[in-house]
Each structure stands twice: as C-alpha cells, then as structure tokens.
N, C-alpha and C positions, 0 to 999 in steps of 0.2 A: 433325327428328331422330326416328329410330325406336328406341325403347327397348322392352325386353321384360320381362315379369314373371318370366321364368326364362331360363337358358341354353337354346338350341335352341328358342326360341319361334317363330322365323321372321324374326328381324331381318335377317339377311344376305339371305335370298331376297326379302323385301319391298323392301329397298333396291335390289337388283339389278333388280327388276321396275319400280320407280319410275324408275330411271335409264334403262331401256330405253323406258318409256312416254314420258318427256320427250324422249329422243333421237329417237324416231319422229316427234315433232312439230317437230323442228328446234331444240330448246332445247339450248344449250350447258350440259351438266350434268356434274358430277363427284361421285364418291362420297367419303366421308370417314369414317374411324374413328379417333378421337383415340388410343385405346389398345386394343391387341389382345393377347391371350395365346393363342398357337397355335404348333404345330410344323409345320404345313403352310404353306409360304411360297412366294413367287415373286420373281424378279429383275425389276427395273423398268428402264424406258428410260434412267434416269439412273444405272444401276449400283448401285442400292440393293436392299434386301430389305424386303418388306411381307407382310402376311397374304394367304393365297391367296384368301380371300373378297373382299378389296378389288381384287385383280387381276381376278377375275370381274366385279365391279361396274364396273370401268373398261371392260372389254370390253363390258358391257351398255350403257354410256354412249357407246360408239363412240370411246374415247380410249385411249392407251397407258397402262399402269400406271406410276405415278410415286410416289416415296417420300413426297410430300406427302399422298397418299391415306391413309396410315397412318403418321403421324410417330413413334409409339411402339409398338414390337413387343416383347413379352416372350416369350422361348423358354425354357421350363422345362428345366433341366439336372438337377434333382432335385426332391423333394417340397417343398423349402424355398428353392430358389434358382433364378434365371433369368438368362439373358443379356439385357441391355437394349440394344435397337437403336433409335437415334435418327436420324431422317431417313435411314433405310436402312442405317446403319452401326453395327456392334457397338461399344459404347463402354465397357461394364463389366459385371461380373457381381455381382448383389446378392441378398441374402436378403430376405424380405418386410419385415422391420423397417427395413433400410437403404433399401429402395426407397420405403417410405412417407416417409422423410425426403427422398428425392430428388424426390418428386412436384412440388414447386414449379418445379424446373428442367425437368422433363418438360413441365409446362404451358406454359412459355415456348416450347418446341419445337412443341407442339400449336398454339398461337395463331399462331405464325409461319407454319406450313403453312396454317392456315385463312385467314390474311390473303392469302397468295399465291393460293389457290384462289378466294377471294372476288373478287379483282381480275381473274381470268381467265375466270370462268364466270358464267352467268346464274343458275344454281341449284346448290346443294350439298345432297345427300341424305346425312345423317349416320347412322351406325350406332352404337348404344350397345354396352355389353359386360355380359353377365350381366344383373343386375337393379339398378335404382336404389335398391331397398329393402334392400340388404345393409347392415345397421346398422353392422357392424364395418368396412366399407370406405368409409363416407360421408365421413369426415374427410379433407380434401384431395383429394376425388374429382376426377379429370380425364376419366373415361370415360363418365359419364352426366350427371346433373344438374349436376355441377360445371362441365362444359363448356357445357351448355345455358344455365345462368345467365350464365356469362361471355360467351357469344356472343349472348345474348338470342334463343334459338332455340325455336320451338314444338316440342312433343313429341307424337308419336303412340305410344300404348302398345299393344303386340301381345301376345297370349296364345295358347297352344296348347290347343285344346279336346280334342284327341286324347288328352292325358294325363289329362284329368278335372280337375274343380275350377276351371274357367275363371273363374267369377264370383268365387269366393273369391280367386283370384290377382289379378284386376283390382282388386277393391274393397280387398283387403288392401294392395296396393302403393300405391294412392292414399291410403289412411288413414295409412300409415306416414310419408308424405312431409310435410315442413313446408309451410305455406300457400303460400309463393312458388313452390315446385316443383310443388305440386298444381295451382296455377292455370296453370302452364305447359303442362299436358297438355290438348291440344285435342280429343282423341277417342281411341276404342279401335278396334282391329281384332282380330277373332277368327279364328284360323288353323286350318287342317286340319279343317274340319267335314265329317262324312259324314252324308248323309241329307237330309231335307226341312227347309230353313231355317225354314219356318213353325213347326216345333216349338220354335224358339228365341225366338219373338216375345215371349212373356210374360217370359222372362228378360232379353231385351234392353231391354224397356220398364222393368222393375224397375231394371236397372243404370243406365239413363239418368236415371230419377227419383231414384235414390239418390245419384248423383254429380253430376248436372247436366251431364254430358258426353255427346256423341253417340257412338253406335257407327257408325263410318265404313264398315264392311263386314264381311261374314263370308266368308272365303275357303275354297273347297272343298279337300278332300284330293285331291291330284294323285298318283295311283298311278304308280310308276316314274319319278318326276321325277329327272333327273340334273343336279346342279350341283356344282361343286367343293366338297368339305367343308372347313370351316374347321379342324377339328381331329379330330373323333371318327371312329373306325373304323365301318364298316358294322355295323348291329345284328345281322344274321344273314346266313349265306350264301344265295345263290340256290339254287333247286332243282337238285340234282345230275342231270347227264345221264350215263348209263352210258358212252357212247362218247366223252365229252369228254376233252380233254387235261387232266390233273390238275395243278394248280399250288397249292402251299401256301406260306404266308408266316408266319413267326413274329411274333406281335404283342408284341414286347418292350416294356418299360415306357416307353422314351424314343424310340419310333418316330417318325420325322419324314418328311414328304412322302409319306405313305401313298397320296396321290392318284396316285403313280406306277403303282399297280396298277389304277386305274379302267378303263383300256382292256381289261384282261384280265377283270375282274369283270363287265363289261358285254357280253362276247363270248359269244354262245350256244354256241360250240364249245369253250369253256374253262370248267372247273369250278375257279374260283379262290377260295380261302378263307383268311382269317386264322385262325391257330391260337393260341388264347389260353391263358394259364396254366391248367393243370389238365386241358386237353384232350389226348386221345391224338394222337400224331403219325402221320397216316395215310401210306400209300404215295403216291407222286406221280411224275409225269414230270419236273417242274421244281420246285425250291425256290428262292425268291427271298429273299435277305437284304436288307431295305430300309434306308433311311437311319436314322440315329440321332443324337440330340442329345448322347448320352453313350456313346461307342462302347465304352469299357472296361467301364463298368457293364453295358451290354447284352450284351457278350461273356460276362461272369460269369453273367448271367441265363440265357443260352443253355446254358452248361455245366451250371448248376445244375438245369436242367429237361430234360436229356437230349438236347439238340439236337446236340451234337458227335458222339455215337454215332450218332444218326439220320442226320446228314449223311454220315458215313463209310460207313454201310451203304447209303445211297442211291447214293453214288458207286460202291461195289463192284458194285452191280447195274446200272450203266450210266446212272443218272439224271444230269440236268444241274442245274447251280447257277449262278445269276446273283446277284452282289452289286452293290448300287447305293449309291454314296457311302460311308456308314458301313459298309454291308454289304461293299463292296469292301475297305475297310481291315481288316475282320475276317478276310478270306481270306489276308492276308499273314502274315509271320512274327511281327510284333510291332507294337503300338501304344504309342507313347511320348507321355506328357503331362508333360514336365518342369516346366512352369509351373502345372500344376493348372487348366487352362482349362476342363476338362469334369468336374472332380471333384478328388479328392486327387492331388497330384503322384505320378508313378510310371510304370511300364510294365506292360503286360499281354501275355502270349503270345497271338498270333493262331492261327488254325487251321493256317497254314503250307502251304496248298495252292497258293499263288502266291508267287513269289520276289521279295518286296519288304518293306520296313518303312515305317511311317508315323509321322510326328511331328506332333503337334498344335501349330500355330503361331498367333501372335497375329493374323496377317493373314487375313481371310476372303476366299476366292475367290468372286466374284459375277459370273457371265457368262451371257448367252444365247448359245448356240453351235449350229453346224450342222456336219455332216460326213458320212462314209461308213462303213458297217460294213466292217471289215477282212475278215471272213469272206465278204462279198458286196459288193465295191466298187461295184457298180451300185446299191446300195440306200442312199438318203439317210436320215440321222437328224437330229433336232433336239432340243434340250433346254436345260437350264440347270444351271449349277454353283453350289452353295452349300456350301462346306466350308472348314474351318480346317486340315485335315490335308494334309501334304505327303508324298507317297509316292515312295520312291526304291528302285531295285533292278533287277536284270537281267530279272526277269519282265515289267517294263513295256515292254521292247523288242519283245515279242510283243503288240502292243496290240490292243484290242477295236475302237477307233474311230480313224479318221484325221480329225482336225478340219480344217475349211476354213481356220483361221488358222495351219495348219502344225504344230500340236502333235499329239502322240499321246495318246490317252486310254485308261486302263484296261489290262487284260491278258486274255489268253486262254491257258489251260493248254495244254501240249504235246499232251495227249491229247484236247483239244477238248471236255472235259466241263465246264469251269469258266470262266465269264466274269465279269469285273468292270469296272465303269465308274463314273465320277463324274457321268455325265449323268442327272439327273432328267428324267423324261418320255421315256425311251428307247422305251417301248411306244406312245407317243401317235400317231406317224405310222403309218398302216395298213400301208404296204409294209415298214417296219422290223419292226413287230410280227409280221406274217405270216412273215417270214424267221426271226425268233427263235423263233416257235412251231414252225416246221418243224424247226429245229435241236434244239429240246427234245423233239420227239416221238420215241417209240420206232418209229413207223411213218414212216420217212423219205419214203415215196412219197405219203403223205397230203397233200391240199391244204388249207392252212389260210387261212381268211379272217380279216380283222382288223376290229375296230370302228373306225370313223372318229370318234374322240372329239370332235374339233372340230365336226363336223357334228351329232353327238348333242347336244352342249352348246348349239349354236345353236338347234336345234329345240326343246329343252326350255325354253330361255330365252324363246322366242317363246310357247310354250304357257303358261308361267307368267305372262308379261306380259298375254296375252289374258285369262286368268282374273282377274288383278288389275283390269284395265280393266273387265271385266264386273261385278265384285262390289264394287268400292269406289265410294263416293259422290264422284265427281270434281268435282261442283259445290261440295261443301264443301272438298275438297282444294285447289280453285283459290284459296281464300283465302290459302294459304301456298306454293303451288307455281305456277310460270308456265304453267298450263294455260289455253288460250284460252277466252274467254267462249263462243265458238261451240261448242267441244268440250263444255263443261259443259252448255250448253243442249241440245245434241244428245242427250247421255246422259239428261238429264232427260226429253226427249220420248220416248226409247226406253223408259224405265222406266214412263212413263205410257201406253205402248201406241201412241204416235203414231210415224209414220215419221220418221226423222231427215233433215234437209236434206242 
C-alpha cells in the first residue's frame, strides 16, 4: 500500500507506475483504493463509477476499470455533504458526521472488493487517501492504516520534496502513528526531486537512522508529465500563444470531470484556461461550461460572478459555447431538483439558450458510449455519461450527437453557436476535437490539429514507469511485490556498475 504524508504527494502516480512495472513483467496486477473523494470519475466495465485515478491505474495494469478497484467513492455536493457511491452505485447522500457512523458498512464493501481482487490477481497495489496522520479522521479509518491493518498490508510512505519540509513530513507522520501502524511502514519514497541526489545523502542517512526504515528511492521531478488528475484543477495556465484559439472555462465550486478539458489544455494550438473566482473573464473564441456535481448551486455562482452577462456578450459577438453534462443542463430553461438530491429542493432558472428543461432524478446514468457528430456525420466520437439529470424538450430534437445505440444526445442551437452534450470526453478523440475546434474558430478556413490524448497518456505513463524503475530499489521492493529475483539482481548489478545479464 502506498500512503502519503499529504494529499498530492504522488500516491496515484506511484501506484500507476508500479502497476505498469508489474504488468510489463507479466504479473497479473490490479490497483485498489478503498475510499476516494473526488469529482473526476470514470465509468467501469461493469457499469459502475470509480475515481478517475483508479481508471488510469487499471489502464496501467493492462486491465479494464472495475468498480472493485474503488469500492467507496465520495463525490462532494457541498462543503459538508457528499454523495456516497458503493461498488460503483450511488446509495445515499451524507454529511461528514453521518458518514463517520456509516464507515463500518463501508468497510464491509471495501473488504468484499479486496477479497474478490485477491482471488483474481497475483498482486494488488493499494493507494491510500490524504495522510494516515490526520488525527481527526483516524477513528474508524477505512482509507489508510485502518485498511492496512485489516488486510495485513505493508505500507510505503511517499512525500513530495518539491513542497519543502520533506523530512519533517516523513518523520512527523511516523511519530504520530501508534506502534503497530508505525511498524507496518516498510520504507520511504521521496518524490519530485530536482537536482543532484547526492545533496540529499546526509538527510537520507539521518532519516534512516532516526526511524530505522530504509529510503526505497528518490524519484525525479518529471517536467510536463500528463496523467489524469484525481480532482485538482491545473495550478496555472500554459504559456499563452498569440495566434492560438482562445478557450475559457469557468472553474465553479463543484466542477466535475474537469479532465474533459485535458485534450484542449495540452494542444499547442489552443490557449485553454480555467477562470477562477476573482479573475477577469477574458475574450475567447469558445466558452466551455463543464460538468457540475451541484448544477443549481454552480448556476447561482456563475450569475453571482458575472458569467451570465459575459456569456450573452460572447454570443452577441459570434462566440461559441459548449456545455458538457451539468453545463448542458445550465443552457436549458430550468433545472428542477424536487427531491433535493444536489442541495435544497427547488428549481433554478437556466440560461434559456436551448429549448429544454432538466429534472434531477434518483437514477444515475452510467454508460460508455460511441457515436457521430451531427454537424459532421463522418466524425466519430466516444465518451461516457455520468448524470442524474433527465432533460426533455423540443430543443433536443436538434441533437449534437447521434449515438450508436440509437439515442440522440444533447442539442445544437438553430444559429449553430451553442452546443450541449452529456458526453464526457467529447474532445478526447483527435478527429472530433479538430472538428469542434474548427467550428469554434472565427477563422473557419484555418486547419486545426488535435492532441491525441490516449497516445500522450501512454507515452507519459511509460516515461513515469521508466523513472520509477530506474530510481526505486527493486531488490527491496521484491520482498513485498512479485518482482523476479533475476530482475532484482540485474538492477543491483546495474547500480554497482556491472552490465546486467
């Protein structure tokens, strides 16, 4: 199990790399995260919903994402409440206090998934959540040491040196833990180091002497690494290019599946940026309204921060708008939530630019889908649906996508300026992205290339795995992972300066 001293220490990436490292050697390996809290999610092969990082880790392991890879997923709907997803299905909404009381039931689901994976795979690489040293969360823990103790699982503790204070993070975490949990930690990994590793030698020696535990490796900082984010938005926009297509995205509080914009953010011909609260809303060719876990609340946020006027002005000057999932629902006449599934019961007026209404329903739609763009029937699209809203109205007859299962998806306005879809991942296929960028462009004669997100993900996953293989002590890791003796011996020879067999 990989646990971290903090959130964003590198747990997800190290688990993905270890899954790929084992898969390269023919080991049947699966990822596992007992409990995840995230608004970026994915649809599994068994029709469930899991955290997006576990879907990435399953890809790294060479297997299809399954609900057992993340048996408990919490999707925050407010600062105090979250939708609880068990084995891929939404079961209830709870505030923090009631979820604490629910944890014993959640642990039953966790151990059931773990048992099924244990029976099917030679190795399981587990990801913790946050830090095991959160004193207020330790009672009834199912995400970190609570699971490790129950499953009798060795733990590797990872810390991010790029943030500073790495030795304090590692030593402080160890010191806070009770003896049984402290003994379960078999070693440390230091992540995102820049510079000469020899400069760390004295610190590493001190840490090992102070704790009695080995440092298993120091991983380098990998510039430009792209892997699907678990939850956080990018820290900063990339360098603006004057001739690039301008795309802006409001970063409203309950934004979900922000990874839908990855293919645009990584495209050198596109200047795509999230606009956060307090930032000026700049001119753009395309405004994308992304998914939302609380559509009515985020609609109110948009109005409060001037987005309704900005969108209206944008459309008057010929700009294009795309709404994805919750963003699609915002473009209709109204969003109704009579049962209070995403907040207080009630209705909210939408922007009214597309002719339909949406009602939030108890049944969540979870599908992986394929189809064709209606504006370009020769262009294939693929994606996934994760939504509780049911949209009805005449505007949906002029659809955005013709799905291969016979259904129509989304809507396209009569003037061709506004498009809405329930398909997450609409920009991921290069041909579809290129067509949508050409549609959004003021220069309709311009040729727009698109980033092949799948190819980029595959390359960066291999780059990450190569770095982990080169900088981790595989000989020590072979005590807990099914790495062959020959592999461990070969790396030992390489480290000693001898040619590997």
